[in-house]
C-alpha positions as a Markdown table, in Angstrom:
| # | Residue | x | y | z |
|---|---|---|---|---|
| 1 | Met | 3.9 | 23.2 | -15.5 |
| 2 | Ala | 3.0 | 20.2 | -17.7 |
| 3 | His | 2.7 | 20.8 | -21.4 |
| 4 | Lys | -0.2 | 19.3 | -23.4 |
| 5 | Asn | 0.7 | 16.8 | -26.2 |
| 6 | Lys | -0.8 | 18.9 | -29.0 |
| 7 | Gln | -0.2 | 16.2 | -31.6 |
| 8 | Asn | -1.7 | 13.6 | -29.4 |
| 9 | Tyr | 1.3 | 11.4 | -30.0 |
| 10 | Ser | 1.6 | 8.3 | -27.9 |
| 11 | Pro | 4.8 | 6.2 | -28.0 |
| 12 | Tyr | 2.9 | 3.3 | -26.6 |
| 13 | Lys | 0.3 | 3.4 | -29.3 |
| 14 | Ala | 3.0 | 3.9 | -31.9 |
| 15 | Arg | 4.8 | 0.7 | -30.8 |
| 16 | Leu | 1.5 | -1.3 | -31.0 |
| 17 | Glu | 0.7 | 0.1 | -34.4 |
| 18 | Lys | 4.2 | -0.8 | -35.7 |
| 19 | Ala | 3.6 | -4.3 | -34.4 |
| 20 | Gly | 0.4 | -4.5 | -36.3 |
| 21 | Ile | -1.8 | -4.3 | -33.2 |
| 22 | Asn | -4.8 | -2.1 | -33.0 |
| 23 | Pro | -4.5 | -0.3 | -29.6 |
| 24 | Val | -8.2 | 0.2 | -29.3 |
| 25 | Gln | -8.9 | -3.5 | -29.9 |
| 26 | Lys | -6.1 | -4.4 | -27.4 |
| 27 | Ala | -7.6 | -2.2 | -24.7 |
| 28 | Ser | -11.1 | -3.5 | -25.3 |
| 29 | Asn | -9.8 | -7.1 | -25.1 |
| 30 | Arg | -8.1 | -6.6 | -21.7 |
| 31 | Ser | -9.9 | -8.4 | -18.9 |
| 32 | Phe | -9.4 | -7.6 | -15.2 |
| 33 | Lys | -11.9 | -10.2 | -13.9 |
| 34 | Ala | -10.7 | -13.2 | -12.0 |
| 35 | Glu | -11.6 | -16.5 | -13.8 |
| 36 | Lys | -12.6 | -18.0 | -10.4 |
| 37 | Ile | -13.8 | -16.1 | -7.3 |
| 38 | Tyr | -13.8 | -18.3 | -4.2 |
| 39 | Ser | -16.4 | -17.9 | -1.5 |
| 40 | Pro | -15.0 | -16.7 | 1.9 |
| 41 | Glu | -15.2 | -20.3 | 3.2 |
| 42 | Glu | -13.3 | -21.7 | 0.2 |
| 43 | Ala | -10.8 | -18.9 | 0.3 |
| 44 | Asn | -10.2 | -19.5 | 3.9 |
| 45 | Asp | -9.2 | -23.1 | 3.2 |
| 46 | Arg | -7.0 | -22.2 | 0.3 |
| 47 | Leu | -5.3 | -19.5 | 2.3 |
| 48 | Ala | -4.5 | -22.0 | 5.0 |
| 49 | Asp | -2.7 | -24.2 | 2.5 |
| 50 | Ile | -0.8 | -21.4 | 0.9 |
| 51 | Phe | 0.3 | -19.9 | 4.2 |
| 52 | Arg | 1.4 | -23.3 | 5.5 |
| 53 | Asn | 3.4 | -23.9 | 2.3 |
| 54 | His | 5.2 | -20.6 | 2.7 |
| 55 | Asp | 5.9 | -20.9 | 6.4 |
| 56 | Phe | 3.7 | -18.0 | 7.2 |
| 57 | Lys | 2.0 | -17.8 | 10.6 |
| 58 | Cys | -1.5 | -16.5 | 10.7 |
| 59 | Ser | -4.2 | -17.1 | 13.3 |
| 60 | His | -7.6 | -18.6 | 12.3 |
| 61 | Glu | -9.4 | -15.3 | 13.1 |
| 62 | Glu | -6.9 | -13.3 | 10.9 |
| 63 | Arg | -7.2 | -15.8 | 8.0 |
| 64 | Gln | -11.0 | -15.6 | 8.1 |
| 65 | Lys | -10.9 | -11.8 | 7.8 |
| 66 | Leu | -8.3 | -12.0 | 5.0 |
| 67 | Ala | -10.5 | -14.5 | 3.1 |
| 68 | Leu | -13.5 | -12.1 | 3.4 |
| 69 | Phe | -11.2 | -9.3 | 2.2 |
| 70 | Tyr | -10.2 | -11.4 | -0.8 |
| 71 | Ser | -13.8 | -12.0 | -1.6 |
| 72 | Val | -14.8 | -8.3 | -1.4 |
| 73 | Leu | -11.8 | -7.3 | -3.5 |
| 74 | Met | -12.5 | -9.8 | -6.3 |
| 75 | Gln | -16.2 | -9.0 | -6.4 |
| 76 | Asn | -15.3 | -5.3 | -7.0 |
| 77 | Gln | -12.3 | -6.1 | -9.3 |
| 78 | Glu | -14.2 | -6.5 | -12.6 |
| 79 | His | -15.4 | -2.9 | -12.7 |
| 80 | Gln | -12.8 | -1.1 | -10.6 |
| 81 | Asn | -9.5 | -2.7 | -11.7 |
| 82 | Phe | -7.9 | -2.5 | -8.2 |
| 83 | Thr | -5.1 | -5.0 | -8.7 |
| 84 | Arg | -3.3 | -6.9 | -11.4 |
| 85 | Leu | -3.2 | -10.0 | -9.2 |
| 86 | Leu | -6.3 | -12.2 | -9.8 |
| 87 | Lys | -5.3 | -15.7 | -8.6 |
| 88 | Ile | -5.8 | -16.4 | -4.9 |
| 89 | Lys | -2.2 | -17.7 | -4.6 |
| 90 | Asp | -0.8 | -14.5 | -6.0 |
| 91 | Ile | -3.0 | -12.4 | -3.7 |
| 92 | Ala | -2.1 | -14.5 | -0.7 |
| 93 | Ile | 1.6 | -14.2 | -1.3 |
| 94 | Lys | 2.1 | -10.8 | -2.9 |
| 95 | His | -0.6 | -8.9 | -1.1 |
| 96 | Phe | -1.3 | -10.6 | 2.2 |
| 97 | Ile | 2.0 | -12.2 | 3.2 |
| 98 | Asp | 3.9 | -9.2 | 1.7 |
| 99 | Ser | 1.8 | -6.8 | 3.8 |
| 100 | Leu | 2.1 | -8.8 | 7.1 |
| 101 | Ile | 5.7 | -10.2 | 7.0 |
| 102 | Ile | 7.1 | -6.9 | 8.1 |
| 103 | Thr | 5.5 | -7.5 | 11.5 |
| 104 | Glu | 8.1 | -10.2 | 11.9 |
| 105 | Leu | 10.9 | -7.7 | 11.1 |
| 106 | Cys | 10.1 | -4.7 | 13.2 |
| 107 | Asp | 7.8 | -3.2 | 15.8 |
| 108 | Leu | 5.3 | -0.9 | 14.2 |
| 109 | Gln | 4.2 | 2.3 | 16.0 |
| 110 | Phe | 0.6 | 3.5 | 16.2 |
| 111 | Pro | -1.4 | 5.5 | 15.3 |
| 112 | Leu | -0.1 | 4.2 | 11.9 |
| 113 | Leu | -0.8 | 6.0 | 8.6 |
| 114 | Asp | -0.8 | 3.9 | 5.4 |
| 115 | Leu | 0.2 | 6.3 | 2.7 |
| 116 | Gly | -1.1 | 5.7 | -0.8 |
| 117 | Thr | -2.9 | 2.5 | 0.4 |
| 118 | Gly | -4.7 | 1.9 | -3.0 |
| 119 | Pro | -7.3 | -0.9 | -2.3 |
| 120 | Gly | -5.9 | -1.3 | 1.2 |
| 121 | Phe | -2.4 | -2.6 | 1.2 |
| 122 | Pro | -0.7 | -3.0 | 3.6 |
| 123 | Gly | -3.2 | -1.1 | 5.8 |
| 124 | Ile | -6.2 | -3.6 | 5.8 |
| 125 | Pro | -4.1 | -6.7 | 6.5 |
| 126 | Leu | -2.3 | -4.8 | 9.2 |
| 127 | Lys | -5.6 | -3.7 | 10.7 |
| 128 | Ile | -6.7 | -7.3 | 10.7 |
| 129 | Arg | -3.5 | -8.3 | 12.6 |
| 130 | Tyr | -3.8 | -5.3 | 15.0 |
| 131 | Pro | -7.6 | -4.9 | 15.5 |
| 132 | Asp | -7.2 | -2.7 | 18.6 |
| 133 | Gln | -4.7 | -0.3 | 17.2 |
| 134 | Lys | -5.6 | 2.9 | 15.3 |
| 135 | Ile | -4.7 | 2.9 | 11.6 |
| 136 | Leu | -5.4 | 5.5 | 9.0 |
| 137 | Leu | -5.7 | 4.8 | 5.3 |
| 138 | Ala | -4.7 | 7.7 | 2.9 |
| 139 | Glu | -5.9 | 7.4 | -0.7 |
| 140 | Gly | -6.5 | 10.2 | -3.2 |
| 141 | Val | -8.5 | 8.2 | -5.8 |
| 142 | Gln | -12.2 | 8.5 | -5.0 |
| 143 | Lys | -13.3 | 5.0 | -6.2 |
| 144 | Arg | -10.7 | 3.4 | -4.0 |
| 145 | Val | -11.9 | 5.5 | -1.1 |
| 146 | Glu | -15.4 | 4.3 | -1.5 |
| 147 | Phe | -14.1 | 0.7 | -1.8 |
| 148 | Leu | -12.1 | 1.1 | 1.5 |
| 149 | Lys | -15.3 | 2.3 | 3.2 |
| 150 | Thr | -17.1 | -0.9 | 1.9 |
| 151 | Val | -14.3 | -3.1 | 3.2 |
| 152 | Arg | -14.4 | -1.3 | 6.6 |
| 153 | Glu | -18.1 | -2.0 | 6.9 |
| 154 | Lys | -18.1 | -5.6 | 5.6 |
| 155 | Leu | -15.1 | -6.7 | 7.8 |
| 156 | Asp | -16.4 | -4.7 | 10.8 |
| 157 | Leu | -13.0 | -3.0 | 11.3 |
| 158 | Lys | -13.0 | -0.6 | 14.2 |
| 159 | Asn | -10.7 | 2.4 | 14.8 |
| 160 | Leu | -9.9 | 2.6 | 11.1 |
| 161 | Asp | -9.9 | 6.1 | 9.6 |
| 162 | Ile | -10.0 | 6.7 | 5.8 |
| 163 | Ile | -8.5 | 9.9 | 4.5 |
| 164 | Gly | -9.8 | 10.7 | 1.0 |
| 165 | Arg | -7.0 | 12.9 | -0.2 |
| 166 | Asn | -3.3 | 12.8 | -1.0 |
| 167 | Val | -1.1 | 13.6 | 2.0 |
| 168 | Asn | 1.3 | 16.5 | 1.7 |
| 169 | Glu | 3.2 | 18.9 | 3.9 |
| 170 | Phe | 0.0 | 20.5 | 5.1 |
| 171 | Phe | -1.4 | 17.3 | 6.6 |
| 172 | Val | -0.9 | 17.7 | 10.3 |
| 173 | Tyr | -3.0 | 14.9 | 11.8 |
| 174 | Pro | -0.6 | 13.4 | 14.4 |
| 175 | Val | 0.7 | 9.9 | 13.9 |
| 176 | Asn | 3.6 | 7.9 | 15.4 |
| 177 | Gly | 4.2 | 5.7 | 12.3 |
| 178 | Val | 3.8 | 6.0 | 8.5 |
| 179 | Ile | 4.0 | 3.0 | 6.2 |
| 180 | Thr | 3.9 | 2.9 | 2.5 |
| 181 | Arg | 4.1 | 0.4 | -0.3 |
| 182 | Ala | 3.5 | 3.1 | -2.9 |
| 183 | Val | 5.9 | 3.9 | -5.7 |
| 184 | Glu | 6.7 | 7.5 | -4.6 |
| 185 | Asp | 10.4 | 7.9 | -3.9 |
| 186 | Ile | 11.7 | 8.2 | -0.3 |
| 187 | Pro | 12.6 | 11.9 | -0.2 |
| 188 | Asn | 9.1 | 13.0 | -1.4 |
| 189 | Thr | 7.4 | 10.8 | 1.2 |
| 190 | Leu | 9.7 | 12.1 | 4.0 |
| 191 | Arg | 8.8 | 15.6 | 3.0 |
| 192 | Asn | 5.1 | 15.0 | 2.8 |
| 193 | Val | 4.8 | 13.4 | 6.3 |
| 194 | Leu | 7.1 | 15.9 | 8.0 |
| 195 | Ser | 4.2 | 17.8 | 9.6 |
| 196 | Cys | 2.1 | 14.8 | 10.8 |
| 197 | Leu | 4.8 | 12.4 | 12.0 |
| 198 | Gln | 5.6 | 13.0 | 15.6 |
| 199 | Cys | 9.2 | 13.3 | 16.8 |
| 200 | Gly | 10.4 | 9.8 | 17.6 |
| 201 | Gly | 8.1 | 8.3 | 15.1 |
| 202 | Ala | 9.1 | 6.1 | 12.2 |
| 203 | Val | 8.5 | 5.9 | 8.4 |
| 204 | Tyr | 8.4 | 2.3 | 7.1 |
| 205 | Phe | 9.2 | 2.0 | 3.4 |
| 206 | Met | 8.3 | -1.3 | 1.8 |
| 207 | Lys | 10.5 | -1.3 | -1.3 |
| 208 | Gly | 12.1 | -3.6 | -3.9 |
| 209 | Pro | 15.7 | -4.6 | -3.9 |
| 210 | Gly | 16.8 | -1.7 | -6.2 |
| 211 | Val | 16.0 | 1.1 | -3.7 |
| 212 | Asp | 19.6 | 2.4 | -3.3 |
| 213 | Pro | 19.4 | 5.2 | -5.9 |
| 214 | Glu | 16.6 | 6.8 | -3.8 |
| 215 | Phe | 19.0 | 7.4 | -0.9 |
| 216 | Lys | 21.1 | 9.7 | -3.0 |
| 217 | Leu | 18.1 | 11.8 | -3.7 |
| 218 | Ile | 17.5 | 12.7 | -0.1 |
| 219 | Pro | 18.6 | 16.4 | 0.5 |
| 220 | Asp | 20.6 | 17.4 | 3.5 |
| 221 | Glu | 17.7 | 19.6 | 4.6 |
| 222 | Leu | 15.6 | 16.5 | 5.3 |
| 223 | Leu | 18.4 | 14.7 | 7.0 |
| 224 | Glu | 18.2 | 17.4 | 9.7 |
| 225 | Phe | 14.9 | 15.8 | 10.7 |
| 226 | Tyr | 15.4 | 12.1 | 9.9 |
| 227 | Thr | 17.9 | 9.4 | 10.4 |
| 228 | Leu | 18.1 | 6.0 | 8.6 |
| 229 | Glu | 17.5 | 3.4 | 11.3 |
| 230 | Lys | 17.2 | 0.1 | 9.5 |
| 231 | Asp | 17.7 | -1.3 | 6.0 |
| 232 | Ile | 16.6 | -4.9 | 6.0 |
| 233 | Ala | 16.8 | -7.1 | 2.9 |
| 234 | Tyr | 14.5 | -10.1 | 3.0 |
| 235 | Asp | 12.6 | -12.6 | 0.7 |
| 236 | Leu | 9.0 | -13.8 | 0.7 |
| 237 | Lys | 9.7 | -17.4 | 1.9 |
| 238 | His | 9.8 | -20.0 | -0.9 |
| 239 | Thr | 9.5 | -17.4 | -3.6 |
| 240 | Glu | 11.9 | -15.4 | -5.7 |
| 241 | Asn | 10.3 | -12.1 | -4.5 |
| 242 | His | 13.1 | -10.0 | -3.0 |
| 243 | Arg | 12.2 | -7.0 | -0.8 |
| 244 | Arg | 13.8 | -4.2 | 1.3 |
| 245 | Leu | 12.3 | -2.7 | 4.5 |
| 246 | Val | 13.8 | 0.8 | 5.0 |
| 247 | Ile | 13.0 | 2.6 | 8.2 |
| 248 | Phe | 13.6 | 6.3 | 8.9 |
| 249 | Arg | 13.3 | 7.7 | 12.4 |
| 250 | Lys | 12.2 | 11.3 | 12.9 |
| 251 | Ile | 14.7 | 13.0 | 15.3 |
| 252 | Lys | 13.6 | 16.6 | 15.2 |
| 253 | Asn | 10.3 | 18.5 | 14.8 |
| 254 | Ala | 9.8 | 20.9 | 11.9 |
| 255 | Pro | 7.8 | 24.2 | 12.0 |
| 256 | Leu | 4.1 | 23.5 | 11.3 |
| 257 | Pro | 2.7 | 24.8 | 8.0 |
| 258 | Asp | 0.1 | 27.7 | 8.1 |
| 259 | Asp | -2.6 | 25.9 | 6.2 |
| 260 | Pro | -3.6 | 22.5 | 7.8 |
| 261 | Asp | -6.4 | 20.9 | 5.9 |
| 262 | Glu | -6.8 | 17.2 | 6.9 |
| 263 | Glu | -9.9 | 15.4 | 6.0 |
| 264 | Val | -10.6 | 12.2 | 8.0 |
| 265 | Glu | -13.7 | 10.1 | 7.6 |
């Protein structure tokens, strides 16, 4: 059980005060609005240049949808604070290319569950790339859920389900793949998707280069159901962004929980 901070002490605020910075003023001065928001037409042209400069292949139809997604994201950014990335170049590289480059590294299995999708990464770009495949977006923060519904409508994305809750061991909606770019560690994710991931399915972890300590946290009880299939180190081309794609394969079914409570919209 978490204990309340009865003295209301914040180490972060203490460091600011020691540095002579008013934490209230610092928070009020923080801006999450992009200085420039491009129209979908302008964004499409700029994405074309950025993708070309980073040797990233993307069809014209995909790029148009990504440009519209960028526009919707930035229009909602000022009041919702969905991302720290505000420049179109950063969004193109660290959100769009980062989400889609794994399609060059492995074959995804569908239906695919994007666990902890936030404002739709990597799930929305993957849906744009695979318009006919079923993808589910799981997100527990309500304002993000509403945003995802807006994106689904404005981009006219079919066969895209939105799950407005956190996925745990009681979630039993059957999927053949789970993908996540969230910060939750590997063993917790493997445990939470044990009931919904079908035998033979895969969990795709999009991680940073320092993922090795997470392997040591995986208990033997989970390794009864999963095996590590791939561990791929790669870079986002022409950047210093290093990544790891870790893939676990489910090799054995586990007993289903007694209290399934999935909520799909």
